[in-house]
N, C-alpha and C positions, 0 to 999 in steps of 0.2 A: 314372189311366192309362186307364181305359175312355173318358172323355170327350175325351183327348188324341187317341185312335184314331178319334173320331167316332161312338163308341157311345152310346146312351142312349135313352130316359131312364134315368138311374141312380137306383134306389131303394135307400136304405140304411135298415136296420132294426137297432136295438140297444136294449136295456132301459137302458143307461147314458146319462143326459143328457150327460155329457162327451163320450162317442164319438158321439153323435148331432151335437153341435155340431161335433166335428172333422170328421165327413163333410160336414156343410154347408159348413164352411170348405173343404174340398177339392173342393167342386163338385157334390155330389149334387144332383139336381133335386127329389127328394122324401125327406124324412127322417121316419121313422115310428117310434114308441114301440110295440113289438109287444104291450105290455101293455094298450094301448088300442085298437089297431086292427091287423088282419092286413095286412101288406104285398101279400098275394096278392089282396086285394080290389081292387087298383088296376090289375091287367092289362086289363081290359076297357075301362077309362077311357082307356088308352093304345092302344087299337084293336087289342089281342091277345085274340082269343077264347080261352077256356080250355078248351073241349071240342072234340074232333076233328070232330064233326059241324058245329059252328059254324064251325070253321076252314075245312072244305071249303065250306060254303055262302058264307062270305066270299069265298073264292077264286073260286068260280063266278061271283060278282057283280063280280069284277075287282079285289077289295081285296087289298093286299099287306101283309105284316108280317114283321118279322125273327123269328129263333128266339130265343125268350126263354132267358136264361141266368141262373141263380141260382147265387150263390157261397155255399157253406156254409163258414163260417169259425168255427164253434163248437166242434165236436169232442166233442160231448156224446151218450150214447146216446139213440136215439129221434129225434134231429133229422133225420137222413137220410130215415127212413120219413116223418116229418111233411112234409118238402119233396116227397117223391115224391108224397105224396097232394095236396099244395096247389099244386104248380107246374102250369102249364098243359100240355096234351098236347104232345109234341114239344119240351118243354124239354131243355136241357142243364144238368145239375147239376155244378158244378165243386166238387169236395170238398177243400177246403185246410185244414179243421179236422181236426186229429189226434185222433180218438177212441182213448183209451189202454184201452178195455175192449171186450170182445166186444159187438159190436151185431147187431141183427135187422132185416132189411128183408123185404118181401113182393114178391119179383120179379114176380108177376102183375100187380100194379098198374102198376109201370114199364113191363112189356111191353105191356099193353094201352093204355098212355098214350104208348107209344114214347119213353120217357125215356132221354136219353143221359146215363150217369154218367161222368165224367172225373175221375180222381183225381191230384193234383198234390202235389209236395213240393218246396219250396224254388224256386230260380230257376237258370236256365242261366246258365253263365258270360258269355254274350253278353247276356242280360237284365240281368244285374247290373252289366257294363260299360256298357252303354247307360243304365242307371238313374244310375249314378255320374257320368257324362258330362252327363246333363240336369241333375242336382243342381249340378254345378260351374259350368255355363254358365247356371244360373238359370232354365232351362226349367221345373223343378219347384221350387216354394218349400215347404219343409216347416217353416219357421221357426215357423209358428203351432201346429203339432202336436207340436213338440219342447218338451215341458213340464218337462224336467228334465235335468241333466247330472252325470255321476259320473266319478269316476277308476276305474283297474282294480280297486282295493282295495274299492270299493263296488259292483261288480257283482253280487255274490250278494244284497245286500240290495235292489238295484234290481229285481231278479226278484221278489222278495217284495212290494216295494211296487206292482210293475205288476199283482199279483193283485187289487188294489182298482181296479176300472174308473173310479172317480171321483178316484183320487189322480193318475194320469198318462196321457197318451196314449202318447207316446214318450219314452224316455230315451236320451240320446246318451252314448255312452262316450268319454271323452276320455283317452286312455292317459297324457298328460303332466301330468293335472290332479292 
């Protein structure tokens, strides 16, 4: 979706080899195993200074760069604080991962780096309709990431199976199956 709207480069990071392969199939420019390399080490190579002073200097020299956007899709305690520390100054962190426990962040770091936190939940009806239209018109091809199909009676087990990131990427529910 980001690439379709002209955003990028898109850097995807996941511990799961299967999910990294899916990100590559979906058009990520860079795919990183965070166990081997920090995805945040790549900002400078894409022309985004990470510190406010370096950003100010770059702008004074006529350089431009977009606002870095980081999507938090894990939802585990500590991840949000890690991203606040690792993201470039002036970043937007979009929190899509649902942490089901109390979590703790240090606001002073986010404040001094002028980090913007945006919390999202689900999709708007308009976004859902647009996505369904793009799927039906072939604009979006998800065939390579749908790795399983189940009937309604198998939905509960499908959620258990999805708990293993190497088992499936996406499972399609076919009610008539």
